C-alpha positions in Angstrom: 22.2 -20.2 5.1 22.1 -20.9 8.8 22.4 -24.9 8.9 20.2 -25.1 11.9 17.3 -23.4 9.9 17.7 -25.9 6.7 14.1 -27.4 6.9 12.8 -23.8 7.4 14.5 -22.9 4.8 13.6 -25.5 2.0 9.7 -25.1 3.5 9.4 -21.5 2.7 11.7 -21.4 -0.3 8.6 -24.2 -2.1 6.1 -21.5 -1.0 7.4 -19.4 -3.7 6.0 -19.5 -6.8 8.4 -20.3 -9.8 10.7 -22.4 -7.2 10.5 -25.9 -8.9 14.0 -27.8 -7.5 16.3 -27.5 -4.6 19.7 -29.3 -4.6 21.6 -29.2 -1.0 25.4 -29.4 -2.9 28.5 -29.2 -1.3 30.7 -26.7 -2.1 30.5 -22.9 -2.2 27.0 -23.0 -1.7 24.8 -24.9 0.6 22.0 -25.3 -1.6 21.2 -24.6 -5.1 17.3 -23.1 -6.3 16.1 -23.8 -9.6 13.8 -21.3 -10.5 11.7 -19.6 -13.1 10.4 -16.2 -14.0 8.7 -14.4 -16.9 11.3 -11.5 -16.6 14.4 -10.4 -15.0 12.4 -7.6 -13.3 10.2 -10.6 -11.7 12.7 -12.5 -10.8 14.8 -9.7 -9.4 11.7 -9.4 -6.8 11.6 -12.9 -6.1 15.4 -12.6 -5.1 15.4 -9.3 -3.3 11.6 -9.8 -1.6 11.2 -13.2 -1.0 14.0 -15.6 -0.9 16.4 -12.6 0.8 13.3 -12.4 3.8 13.5 -15.8 4.8 14.7 -16.2 7.8 18.5 -18.2 8.0 19.2 -17.3 4.1 22.3 -15.5 4.8 23.6 -14.3 1.5 22.5 -15.8 -2.4 23.9 -15.2 -5.7 22.0 -15.7 -8.9 23.0 -17.6 -12.3 20.7 -17.1 -15.7 20.7 -19.7 -17.7 21.3 -18.3 -21.3 21.1 -21.9 -23.3 20.9 -25.4 -22.2 21.6 -28.8 -23.9 21.4 -32.4 -22.6 23.2 -35.6 -22.9 21.1 -38.4 -23.7 22.1 -40.9 -21.3 22.2 -44.4 -21.8 20.4 -47.1 -19.9 21.5 -48.2 -17.0 20.4 -51.6 -15.7 19.1 -51.7 -12.1 21.0 -54.8 -11.6 24.0 -53.2 -12.4 25.5 -52.3 -8.7 28.8 -50.7 -9.7 
């Protein structure tokens, strides 16, 4: 994305139905967007007609989550400063 338009891009992304979370990350990508759709066709439409048309979005890559597993994390005390 065009980093000068970061705030605008994030605001526009949150306007899209199905977008649930946006994380700013390091590495190859600038942000990761978690979104949900009812079908691959709907996802294609959201990516191509909504996300791809936001001013400042230069490219995108899509990943489809096939299966998810969650690890239960042990309780961490707020007093721990490690």
